[in-house]
BAZA-318757 format. One record per residue (C-alpha): z negated, x negated, y negated; residue number from 1; residue in one letter; chain. Coordinates in nm, 2 decimals. Example, Ala and Ser with C-alpha at 12.3 -4.5 7.8 and 13.67 -1.06 7.14 Angstrom:
% residues 2
<rec c3="-0.78" c1="-1.23" c2="0.45" k="1" r="A" c="A"/>
<rec c3="-0.71" c1="-1.37" c2="0.11" k="2" r="S" c="A"/>
***
This chain:
% residues 293
<rec c3="3.16" c1="1.10" c2="-1.27" k="1" r="M" c="A"/>
<rec c3="3.23" c1="1.11" c2="-1.64" k="2" r="P" c="A"/>
<rec c3="2.91" c1="1.15" c2="-1.85" k="3" r="G" c="A"/>
<rec c3="2.68" c1="1.03" c2="-1.57" k="4" r="R" c="A"/>
<rec c3="2.53" c1="0.70" c2="-1.49" k="5" r="G" c="A"/>
<rec c3="2.30" c1="0.53" c2="-1.25" k="6" r="V" c="A"/>
<rec c3="1.96" c1="0.36" c2="-1.33" k="7" r="A" c="A"/>
<rec c3="1.68" c1="0.21" c2="-1.13" k="8" r="V" c="A"/>
<rec c3="1.35" c1="0.40" c2="-1.13" k="9" r="A" c="A"/>
<rec c3="1.05" c1="0.26" c2="-0.95" k="10" r="V" c="A"/>
<rec c3="0.87" c1="0.54" c2="-0.78" k="11" r="Q" c="A"/>
<rec c3="0.69" c1="0.57" c2="-0.45" k="12" r="G" c="A"/>
<rec c3="0.85" c1="0.91" c2="-0.38" k="13" r="T" c="A"/>
<rec c3="1.12" c1="1.10" c2="-0.56" k="14" r="A" c="A"/>
<rec c3="0.97" c1="1.34" c2="-0.82" k="15" r="A" c="A"/>
<rec c3="1.24" c1="1.61" c2="-0.82" k="16" r="G" c="A"/>
<rec c3="1.35" c1="1.86" c2="-0.56" k="17" r="P" c="A"/>
<rec c3="1.59" c1="1.71" c2="-0.31" k="18" r="C" c="A"/>
<rec c3="1.70" c1="2.02" c2="-0.11" k="19" r="G" c="A"/>
<rec c3="1.87" c1="1.94" c2="0.22" k="20" r="D" c="A"/>
<rec c3="1.86" c1="1.56" c2="0.13" k="21" r="R" c="A"/>
<rec c3="1.48" c1="1.57" c2="0.16" k="22" r="C" c="A"/>
<rec c3="1.37" c1="1.37" c2="0.47" k="23" r="P" c="A"/>
<rec c3="1.27" c1="1.61" c2="0.75" k="24" r="G" c="A"/>
<rec c3="1.52" c1="1.89" c2="0.64" k="25" r="R" c="A"/>
<rec c3="1.84" c1="1.98" c2="0.81" k="26" r="G" c="A"/>
<rec c3="1.81" c1="1.71" c2="1.08" k="27" r="R" c="A"/>
<rec c3="1.73" c1="1.78" c2="1.44" k="28" r="A" c="A"/>
<rec c3="1.92" c1="1.52" c2="1.64" k="29" r="A" c="A"/>
<rec c3="1.72" c1="1.21" c2="1.57" k="30" r="D" c="A"/>
<rec c3="1.34" c1="1.25" c2="1.58" k="31" r="P" c="A"/>
<rec c3="1.29" c1="0.90" c2="1.44" k="32" r="W" c="A"/>
<rec c3="1.50" c1="0.98" c2="1.14" k="33" r="R" c="A"/>
<rec c3="1.30" c1="1.29" c2="1.03" k="34" r="C" c="A"/>
<rec c3="0.96" c1="1.25" c2="1.20" k="35" r="H" c="A"/>
<rec c3="0.70" c1="1.32" c2="1.09" k="36" r="P" c="A"/>
<rec c3="0.80" c1="1.66" c2="0.94" k="37" r="R" c="A"/>
<rec c3="0.86" c1="1.63" c2="0.56" k="38" r="R" c="A"/>
<rec c3="0.81" c1="1.25" c2="0.62" k="39" r="G" c="A"/>
<rec c3="1.06" c1="0.98" c2="0.62" k="40" r="A" c="A"/>
<rec c3="1.17" c1="0.67" c2="0.81" k="41" r="R" c="A"/>
<rec c3="1.16" c1="0.33" c2="0.63" k="42" r="P" c="A"/>
<rec c3="1.43" c1="0.33" c2="0.36" k="43" r="G" c="A"/>
<rec c3="1.42" c1="0.71" c2="0.32" k="44" r="G" c="A"/>
<rec c3="1.22" c1="0.92" c2="0.07" k="45" r="G" c="A"/>
<rec c3="0.90" c1="0.73" c2="0.14" k="46" r="A" c="A"/>
<rec c3="0.89" c1="0.37" c2="0.26" k="47" r="A" c="A"/>
<rec c3="0.63" c1="0.11" c2="0.32" k="48" r="A" c="A"/>
<rec c3="0.48" c1="-0.06" c2="0.02" k="49" r="G" c="A"/>
<rec c3="0.39" c1="-0.42" c2="0.01" k="50" r="D" c="A"/>
<rec c3="0.10" c1="-0.61" c2="-0.16" k="51" r="A" c="A"/>
<rec c3="0.22" c1="-0.95" c2="-0.05" k="52" r="G" c="A"/>
<rec c3="0.01" c1="-1.14" c2="0.20" k="53" r="G" c="A"/>
<rec c3="-0.05" c1="-1.50" c2="0.29" k="54" r="G" c="A"/>
<rec c3="0.05" c1="-1.78" c2="0.52" k="55" r="R" c="A"/>
<rec c3="-0.21" c1="-1.85" c2="0.79" k="56" r="P" c="A"/>
<rec c3="-0.21" c1="-2.19" c2="0.96" k="57" r="A" c="A"/>
<rec c3="-0.17" c1="-2.04" c2="1.30" k="58" r="S" c="A"/>
<rec c3="-0.15" c1="-1.70" c2="1.48" k="59" r="E" c="A"/>
<rec c3="-0.51" c1="-1.73" c2="1.57" k="60" r="A" c="A"/>
<rec c3="-0.61" c1="-1.77" c2="1.21" k="61" r="E" c="A"/>
<rec c3="-0.37" c1="-1.48" c2="1.12" k="62" r="G" c="A"/>
<rec c3="-0.54" c1="-1.25" c2="1.36" k="63" r="V" c="A"/>
<rec c3="-0.88" c1="-1.37" c2="1.24" k="64" r="G" c="A"/>
<rec c3="-0.78" c1="-1.28" c2="0.89" k="65" r="A" c="A"/>
<rec c3="-0.65" c1="-0.94" c2="0.99" k="66" r="L" c="A"/>
<rec c3="-0.99" c1="-0.87" c2="1.14" k="67" r="D" c="A"/>
<rec c3="-1.17" c1="-0.96" c2="0.82" k="68" r="R" c="A"/>
<rec c3="-0.97" c1="-0.79" c2="0.54" k="69" r="L" c="A"/>
<rec c3="-0.96" c1="-0.44" c2="0.67" k="70" r="R" c="A"/>
<rec c3="-1.23" c1="-0.29" c2="0.45" k="71" r="E" c="A"/>
<rec c3="-1.07" c1="-0.42" c2="0.13" k="72" r="W" c="A"/>
<rec c3="-0.72" c1="-0.29" c2="0.17" k="73" r="L" c="A"/>
<rec c3="-0.77" c1="0.07" c2="0.04" k="74" r="P" c="A"/>
<rec c3="-0.85" c1="-0.08" c2="-0.31" k="75" r="I" c="A"/>
<rec c3="-0.50" c1="-0.22" c2="-0.32" k="76" r="L" c="A"/>
<rec c3="-0.36" c1="0.12" c2="-0.24" k="77" r="L" c="A"/>
<rec c3="-0.56" c1="0.28" c2="-0.52" k="78" r="A" c="A"/>
<rec c3="-0.45" c1="0.03" c2="-0.78" k="79" r="F" c="A"/>
<rec c3="-0.08" c1="0.06" c2="-0.68" k="80" r="S" c="A"/>
<rec c3="-0.06" c1="0.44" c2="-0.65" k="81" r="S" c="A"/>
<rec c3="0.27" c1="0.56" c2="-0.78" k="82" r="N" c="A"/>
<rec c3="0.37" c1="0.88" c2="-0.60" k="83" r="S" c="A"/>
<rec c3="0.20" c1="1.20" c2="-0.71" k="84" r="P" c="A"/>
<rec c3="0.51" c1="1.42" c2="-0.67" k="85" r="F" c="A"/>
<rec c3="0.70" c1="1.54" c2="-0.37" k="86" r="W" c="A"/>
<rec c3="1.00" c1="1.77" c2="-0.36" k="87" r="D" c="A"/>
<rec c3="0.93" c1="1.88" c2="-0.72" k="88" r="G" c="A"/>
<rec c3="0.56" c1="1.95" c2="-0.68" k="89" r="V" c="A"/>
<rec c3="0.25" c1="1.77" c2="-0.79" k="90" r="D" c="A"/>
<rec c3="0.07" c1="1.71" c2="-0.46" k="91" r="T" c="A"/>
<rec c3="-0.27" c1="1.63" c2="-0.61" k="92" r="G" c="A"/>
<rec c3="-0.25" c1="1.28" c2="-0.46" k="93" r="Y" c="A"/>
<rec c3="-0.21" c1="0.96" c2="-0.66" k="94" r="A" c="A"/>
<rec c3="-0.02" c1="0.82" c2="-0.37" k="95" r="S" c="A"/>
<rec c3="0.14" c1="1.09" c2="-0.16" k="96" r="Y" c="A"/>
<rec c3="0.37" c1="0.83" c2="-0.01" k="97" r="R" c="A"/>
<rec c3="0.08" c1="0.69" c2="0.18" k="98" r="S" c="A"/>
<rec c3="0.00" c1="1.04" c2="0.32" k="99" r="D" c="A"/>
<rec c3="0.36" c1="1.08" c2="0.44" k="100" r="V" c="A"/>
<rec c3="0.35" c1="0.73" c2="0.59" k="101" r="W" c="A"/>
<rec c3="0.02" c1="0.79" c2="0.77" k="102" r="S" c="A"/>
<rec c3="0.19" c1="1.06" c2="0.98" k="103" r="R" c="A"/>
<rec c3="0.35" c1="0.80" c2="1.19" k="104" r="W" c="A"/>
<rec c3="0.14" c1="0.77" c2="1.50" k="105" r="P" c="A"/>
<rec c3="0.14" c1="0.39" c2="1.47" k="106" r="C" c="A"/>
<rec c3="0.04" c1="0.36" c2="1.11" k="107" r="A" c="A"/>
<rec c3="-0.30" c1="0.29" c2="0.95" k="108" r="G" c="A"/>
<rec c3="-0.58" c1="0.04" c2="0.99" k="109" r="P" c="A"/>
<rec c3="-0.59" c1="-0.20" c2="1.28" k="110" r="N" c="A"/>
<rec c3="-0.88" c1="-0.24" c2="1.52" k="111" r="P" c="A"/>
<rec c3="-1.07" c1="-0.57" c2="1.53" k="112" r="V" c="A"/>
<rec c3="-0.87" c1="-0.77" c2="1.78" k="113" r="F" c="A"/>
<rec c3="-1.08" c1="-1.09" c2="1.81" k="114" r="G" c="A"/>
<rec c3="-0.80" c1="-1.30" c2="1.95" k="115" r="S" c="A"/>
<rec c3="-0.42" c1="-1.34" c2="1.96" k="116" r="V" c="A"/>
<rec c3="-0.42" c1="-1.24" c2="2.33" k="117" r="A" c="A"/>
<rec c3="-0.58" c1="-0.90" c2="2.24" k="118" r="R" c="A"/>
<rec c3="-0.34" c1="-0.85" c2="1.95" k="119" r="Y" c="A"/>
<rec c3="-0.04" c1="-0.91" c2="2.18" k="120" r="R" c="A"/>
<rec c3="-0.20" c1="-0.69" c2="2.45" k="121" r="E" c="A"/>
<rec c3="-0.24" c1="-0.41" c2="2.20" k="122" r="H" c="A"/>
<rec c3="0.13" c1="-0.45" c2="2.10" k="123" r="E" c="A"/>
<rec c3="0.25" c1="-0.45" c2="2.46" k="124" r="R" c="A"/>
<rec c3="0.04" c1="-0.14" c2="2.56" k="125" r="E" c="A"/>
<rec c3="0.15" c1="0.05" c2="2.26" k="126" r="T" c="A"/>
<rec c3="0.52" c1="-0.02" c2="2.33" k="127" r="L" c="A"/>
<rec c3="0.47" c1="0.06" c2="2.70" k="128" r="A" c="A"/>
<rec c3="0.40" c1="0.43" c2="2.60" k="129" r="T" c="A"/>
<rec c3="0.76" c1="0.46" c2="2.51" k="130" r="G" c="A"/>
<rec c3="0.66" c1="0.62" c2="2.18" k="131" r="T" c="A"/>
<rec c3="0.79" c1="0.34" c2="1.95" k="132" r="L" c="A"/>
<rec c3="1.14" c1="0.21" c2="1.93" k="133" r="L" c="A"/>
<rec c3="1.03" c1="-0.15" c2="1.90" k="134" r="D" c="A"/>
<rec c3="0.74" c1="-0.37" c2="1.78" k="135" r="A" c="A"/>
<rec c3="0.87" c1="-0.35" c2="1.43" k="136" r="G" c="A"/>
<rec c3="0.72" c1="0.01" c2="1.43" k="137" r="M" c="A"/>
<rec c3="0.37" c1="-0.12" c2="1.45" k="138" r="L" c="A"/>
<rec c3="0.30" c1="0.01" c2="1.10" k="139" r="Y" c="A"/>
<rec c3="-0.05" c1="-0.14" c2="1.06" k="140" r="F" c="A"/>
<rec c3="-0.19" c1="-0.16" c2="0.70" k="141" r="D" c="A"/>
<rec c3="-0.17" c1="-0.53" c2="0.76" k="142" r="A" c="A"/>
<rec c3="0.00" c1="-0.72" c2="1.05" k="143" r="R" c="A"/>
<rec c3="0.15" c1="-1.05" c2="1.16" k="144" r="L" c="A"/>
<rec c3="0.51" c1="-1.09" c2="1.05" k="145" r="S" c="A"/>
<rec c3="0.75" c1="-1.10" c2="1.34" k="146" r="R" c="A"/>
<rec c3="1.00" c1="-1.31" c2="1.14" k="147" r="H" c="A"/>
<rec c3="0.79" c1="-1.54" c2="0.92" k="148" r="Q" c="A"/>
<rec c3="0.47" c1="-1.74" c2="0.97" k="149" r="P" c="A"/>
<rec c3="0.29" c1="-1.50" c2="0.74" k="150" r="T" c="A"/>
<rec c3="0.05" c1="-1.20" c2="0.74" k="151" r="L" c="A"/>
<rec c3="0.20" c1="-0.89" c2="0.58" k="152" r="E" c="A"/>
<rec c3="-0.02" c1="-0.65" c2="0.37" k="153" r="I" c="A"/>
<rec c3="0.17" c1="-0.32" c2="0.38" k="154" r="R" c="A"/>
<rec c3="-0.08" c1="-0.06" c2="0.26" k="155" r="I" c="A"/>
<rec c3="0.02" c1="-0.06" c2="-0.10" k="156" r="A" c="A"/>
<rec c3="0.24" c1="0.20" c2="-0.28" k="157" r="D" c="A"/>
<rec c3="0.54" c1="0.09" c2="-0.49" k="158" r="I" c="A"/>
<rec c3="0.41" c1="-0.04" c2="-0.82" k="159" r="C" c="A"/>
<rec c3="0.57" c1="0.11" c2="-1.13" k="160" r="R" c="A"/>
<rec c3="0.47" c1="-0.18" c2="-1.35" k="161" r="E" c="A"/>
<rec c3="0.59" c1="-0.53" c2="-1.28" k="162" r="Q" c="A"/>
<rec c3="0.26" c1="-0.68" c2="-1.39" k="163" r="D" c="A"/>
<rec c3="0.08" c1="-0.46" c2="-1.14" k="164" r="D" c="A"/>
<rec c3="0.29" c1="-0.59" c2="-0.86" k="165" r="A" c="A"/>
<rec c3="0.22" c1="-0.95" c2="-0.96" k="166" r="V" c="A"/>
<rec c3="-0.16" c1="-0.87" c2="-0.98" k="167" r="T" c="A"/>
<rec c3="-0.16" c1="-0.71" c2="-0.63" k="168" r="L" c="A"/>
<rec c3="0.05" c1="-0.99" c2="-0.48" k="169" r="A" c="A"/>
<rec c3="-0.21" c1="-1.24" c2="-0.61" k="170" r="A" c="A"/>
<rec c3="-0.50" c1="-1.03" c2="-0.47" k="171" r="L" c="A"/>
<rec c3="-0.32" c1="-1.00" c2="-0.14" k="172" r="G" c="A"/>
<rec c3="-0.29" c1="-1.37" c2="-0.11" k="173" r="R" c="A"/>
<rec c3="-0.65" c1="-1.42" c2="-0.21" k="174" r="A" c="A"/>
<rec c3="-0.77" c1="-1.17" c2="0.05" k="175" r="L" c="A"/>
<rec c3="-0.58" c1="-1.35" c2="0.32" k="176" r="V" c="A"/>
<rec c3="-0.71" c1="-1.69" c2="0.21" k="177" r="E" c="A"/>
<rec c3="-1.07" c1="-1.55" c2="0.19" k="178" r="T" c="A"/>
<rec c3="-1.05" c1="-1.38" c2="0.53" k="179" r="A" c="A"/>
<rec c3="-0.90" c1="-1.69" c2="0.69" k="180" r="A" c="A"/>
<rec c3="-1.17" c1="-1.91" c2="0.55" k="181" r="E" c="A"/>
<rec c3="-1.43" c1="-1.67" c2="0.69" k="182" r="E" c="A"/>
<rec c3="-1.27" c1="-1.70" c2="1.03" k="183" r="W" c="A"/>
<rec c3="-1.27" c1="-2.08" c2="1.01" k="184" r="R" c="A"/>
<rec c3="-1.64" c1="-2.07" c2="0.93" k="185" r="R" c="A"/>
<rec c3="-1.72" c1="-1.83" c2="1.21" k="186" r="G" c="A"/>
<rec c3="-1.82" c1="-1.54" c2="0.99" k="187" r="V" c="A"/>
<rec c3="-1.81" c1="-1.23" c2="1.21" k="188" r="P" c="A"/>
<rec c3="-1.57" c1="-0.95" c2="1.12" k="189" r="A" c="A"/>
<rec c3="-1.72" c1="-0.62" c2="1.02" k="190" r="Q" c="A"/>
<rec c3="-1.70" c1="-0.36" c2="1.30" k="191" r="S" c="A"/>
<rec c3="-1.62" c1="-0.07" c2="1.07" k="192" r="T" c="A"/>
<rec c3="-1.49" c1="0.22" c2="1.27" k="193" r="D" c="A"/>
<rec c3="-1.11" c1="0.28" c2="1.22" k="194" r="E" c="A"/>
<rec c3="-1.18" c1="0.65" c2="1.14" k="195" r="R" c="A"/>
<rec c3="-1.40" c1="0.54" c2="0.85" k="196" r="L" c="A"/>
<rec c3="-1.12" c1="0.31" c2="0.73" k="197" r="L" c="A"/>
<rec c3="-0.88" c1="0.60" c2="0.74" k="198" r="R" c="A"/>
<rec c3="-1.12" c1="0.80" c2="0.53" k="199" r="L" c="A"/>
<rec c3="-1.13" c1="0.52" c2="0.28" k="200" r="A" c="A"/>
<rec c3="-0.75" c1="0.50" c2="0.27" k="201" r="G" c="A"/>
<rec c3="-0.72" c1="0.87" c2="0.23" k="202" r="W" c="A"/>
<rec c3="-0.97" c1="0.87" c2="-0.06" k="203" r="R" c="A"/>
<rec c3="-0.78" c1="0.59" c2="-0.23" k="204" r="A" c="A"/>
<rec c3="-0.45" c1="0.78" c2="-0.19" k="205" r="A" c="A"/>
<rec c3="-0.60" c1="1.09" c2="-0.34" k="206" r="M" c="A"/>
<rec c3="-0.80" c1="0.93" c2="-0.63" k="207" r="S" c="A"/>
<rec c3="-0.60" c1="0.63" c2="-0.74" k="208" r="G" c="A"/>
<rec c3="-0.82" c1="0.48" c2="-1.01" k="209" r="V" c="A"/>
<rec c3="-0.93" c1="0.81" c2="-1.17" k="210" r="R" c="A"/>
<rec c3="-1.16" c1="0.93" c2="-0.90" k="211" r="G" c="A"/>
<rec c3="-1.41" c1="0.80" c2="-0.65" k="212" r="E" c="A"/>
<rec c3="-1.33" c1="0.54" c2="-0.39" k="213" r="L" c="A"/>
<rec c3="-1.52" c1="0.42" c2="-0.08" k="214" r="V" c="A"/>
<rec c3="-1.71" c1="0.10" c2="-0.15" k="215" r="H" c="A"/>
<rec c3="-1.58" c1="-0.17" c2="0.09" k="216" r="P" c="A"/>
<rec c3="-1.93" c1="-0.31" c2="0.16" k="217" r="I" c="A"/>
<rec c3="-2.17" c1="-0.01" c2="0.14" k="218" r="T" c="A"/>
<rec c3="-1.92" c1="0.26" c2="0.26" k="219" r="G" c="A"/>
<rec c3="-2.06" c1="0.49" c2="-0.01" k="220" r="R" c="A"/>
<rec c3="-1.87" c1="0.66" c2="-0.30" k="221" r="P" c="A"/>
<rec c3="-1.80" c1="0.43" c2="-0.60" k="222" r="C" c="A"/>
<rec c3="-1.58" c1="0.42" c2="-0.91" k="223" r="S" c="A"/>
<rec c3="-1.25" c1="0.22" c2="-0.91" k="224" r="A" c="A"/>
<rec c3="-1.42" c1="-0.02" c2="-1.15" k="225" r="A" c="A"/>
<rec c3="-1.70" c1="-0.09" c2="-0.91" k="226" r="E" c="A"/>
<rec c3="-1.46" c1="-0.14" c2="-0.62" k="227" r="A" c="A"/>
<rec c3="-1.25" c1="-0.38" c2="-0.83" k="228" r="A" c="A"/>
<rec c3="-1.56" c1="-0.58" c2="-0.92" k="229" r="R" c="A"/>
<rec c3="-1.66" c1="-0.60" c2="-0.56" k="230" r="A" c="A"/>
<rec c3="-1.31" c1="-0.72" c2="-0.46" k="231" r="L" c="A"/>
<rec c3="-1.30" c1="-0.98" c2="-0.74" k="232" r="L" c="A"/>
<rec c3="-1.64" c1="-1.12" c2="-0.64" k="233" r="D" c="A"/>
<rec c3="-1.52" c1="-1.13" c2="-0.28" k="234" r="H" c="A"/>
<rec c3="-1.20" c1="-1.33" c2="-0.34" k="235" r="V" c="A"/>
<rec c3="-1.31" c1="-1.52" c2="-0.66" k="236" r="R" c="A"/>
<rec c3="-1.30" c1="-1.87" c2="-0.50" k="237" r="P" c="A"/>
<rec c3="-0.95" c1="-1.81" c2="-0.36" k="238" r="A" c="A"/>
<rec c3="-0.83" c1="-1.68" c2="-0.70" k="239" r="L" c="A"/>
<rec c3="-0.98" c1="-1.98" c2="-0.88" k="240" r="V" c="A"/>
<rec c3="-0.82" c1="-2.22" c2="-0.63" k="241" r="A" c="A"/>
<rec c3="-0.48" c1="-2.06" c2="-0.68" k="242" r="A" c="A"/>
<rec c3="-0.51" c1="-2.05" c2="-1.06" k="243" r="G" c="A"/>
<rec c3="-0.49" c1="-1.67" c2="-1.05" k="244" r="D" c="A"/>
<rec c3="-0.83" c1="-1.55" c2="-1.16" k="245" r="L" c="A"/>
<rec c3="-0.75" c1="-1.48" c2="-1.53" k="246" r="G" c="A"/>
<rec c3="-0.42" c1="-1.31" c2="-1.44" k="247" r="R" c="A"/>
<rec c3="-0.59" c1="-1.08" c2="-1.18" k="248" r="V" c="A"/>
<rec c3="-0.89" c1="-1.00" c2="-1.40" k="249" r="E" c="A"/>
<rec c3="-0.67" c1="-0.89" c2="-1.69" k="250" r="S" c="A"/>
<rec c3="-0.43" c1="-0.71" c2="-1.45" k="251" r="G" c="A"/>
<rec c3="-0.70" c1="-0.50" c2="-1.29" k="252" r="L" c="A"/>
<rec c3="-0.86" c1="-0.42" c2="-1.63" k="253" r="A" c="A"/>
<rec c3="-0.52" c1="-0.31" c2="-1.76" k="254" r="A" c="A"/>
<rec c3="-0.47" c1="-0.06" c2="-1.47" k="255" r="V" c="A"/>
<rec c3="-0.82" c1="0.08" c2="-1.52" k="256" r="L" c="A"/>
<rec c3="-0.75" c1="0.13" c2="-1.89" k="257" r="E" c="A"/>
<rec c3="-0.40" c1="0.28" c2="-1.88" k="258" r="R" c="A"/>
<rec c3="-0.39" c1="0.41" c2="-1.53" k="259" r="G" c="A"/>
<rec c3="-0.15" c1="0.36" c2="-1.24" k="260" r="T" c="A"/>
<rec c3="0.21" c1="0.46" c2="-1.20" k="261" r="G" c="A"/>
<rec c3="0.09" c1="0.80" c2="-1.08" k="262" r="A" c="A"/>
<rec c3="-0.10" c1="0.85" c2="-1.41" k="263" r="D" c="A"/>
<rec c3="0.21" c1="0.75" c2="-1.61" k="264" r="R" c="A"/>
<rec c3="0.43" c1="0.98" c2="-1.41" k="265" r="Q" c="A"/>
<rec c3="0.20" c1="1.28" c2="-1.48" k="266" r="R" c="A"/>
<rec c3="0.19" c1="1.19" c2="-1.85" k="267" r="A" c="A"/>
<rec c3="0.57" c1="1.18" c2="-1.86" k="268" r="D" c="A"/>
<rec c3="0.58" c1="1.53" c2="-1.71" k="269" r="L" c="A"/>
<rec c3="0.30" c1="1.67" c2="-1.94" k="270" r="A" c="A"/>
<rec c3="0.50" c1="1.59" c2="-2.25" k="271" r="R" c="A"/>
<rec c3="0.77" c1="1.85" c2="-2.20" k="272" r="R" c="A"/>
<rec c3="0.71" c1="1.99" c2="-1.85" k="273" r="G" c="A"/>
<rec c3="1.04" c1="1.85" c2="-1.72" k="274" r="R" c="A"/>
<rec c3="1.05" c1="1.65" c2="-1.39" k="275" r="L" c="A"/>
<rec c3="1.36" c1="1.47" c2="-1.51" k="276" r="V" c="A"/>
<rec c3="1.14" c1="1.30" c2="-1.77" k="277" r="D" c="A"/>
<rec c3="0.94" c1="1.14" c2="-1.48" k="278" r="V" c="A"/>
<rec c3="1.25" c1="0.97" c2="-1.35" k="279" r="A" c="A"/>
<rec c3="1.37" c1="0.88" c2="-1.69" k="280" r="L" c="A"/>
<rec c3="1.04" c1="0.73" c2="-1.79" k="281" r="G" c="A"/>
<rec c3="1.04" c1="0.51" c2="-1.47" k="282" r="A" c="A"/>
<rec c3="1.40" c1="0.41" c2="-1.53" k="283" r="A" c="A"/>
<rec c3="1.32" c1="0.31" c2="-1.89" k="284" r="R" c="A"/>
<rec c3="1.02" c1="0.11" c2="-1.78" k="285" r="R" c="A"/>
<rec c3="1.23" c1="-0.07" c2="-1.51" k="286" r="A" c="A"/>
<rec c3="1.50" c1="-0.15" c2="-1.77" k="287" r="E" c="A"/>
<rec c3="1.25" c1="-0.29" c2="-2.02" k="288" r="D" c="A"/>
<rec c3="1.07" c1="-0.51" c2="-1.76" k="289" r="A" c="A"/>
<rec c3="1.12" c1="-0.88" c2="-1.82" k="290" r="P" c="A"/>
<rec c3="1.30" c1="-1.09" c2="-1.56" k="291" r="V" c="A"/>
<rec c3="1.06" c1="-1.31" c2="-1.36" k="292" r="L" c="A"/>
<rec c3="1.17" c1="-1.66" c2="-1.29" k="293" r="T" c="A"/>
***
């Protein structure tokens, strides 16, 4: 239309009201299209984020890594948070996308499997309930890829800043490498209850980097800076081996100083109280981002 244009804006959820176009409204025929209520299917108003992952040497190593990185994943969510608004309202969350995503019955932290056989058994038993359309709907925070020999970390929000996405991708790879090395050395996986992991994920979604998180080792409240230090200490050898230590250290420090995409979105709104400024700010940031080669 004359006088109008289209721009890319990197947000975990749409900030403005979307009326009947909002996922979960005006649709009754297809439950997978609009379930959970006010939620969305992949590709709709809220989709799965991605913090990269790694390439295990085998399925057994991949499952072993899955078992050993669960407690660390909420930190990636906190540092990627970029969805405070939903349908024109500030939800109070830093990552409301993750709250919407968690309403799928098959989403969230995975149990400790212990073997490929148990992983596949869990997959078969879940599909046998008839609740999921296919195995692609096993929306674990991390899972084995069904199409590539990789492990996917899916807990993250959609980073507003390109540098943040690069930082999280490097951390995701380092987490997988560290977990796989622990499996090869026979280090037992922590048996943290999945309900506690859900609490840690919820806390990360609510707080971002401006409130308390759950410490991945002690399970007690801690600042985002403390959680980041613990994560860096945990994956330091893998970061050094990949040549990523300096990039990740400076990337995490930058997020702690300026905030996440959620903080930037709220700042854009605060200037004039107009939600359109949130989308315009994200679009300008995407337009200014350098092209990675």
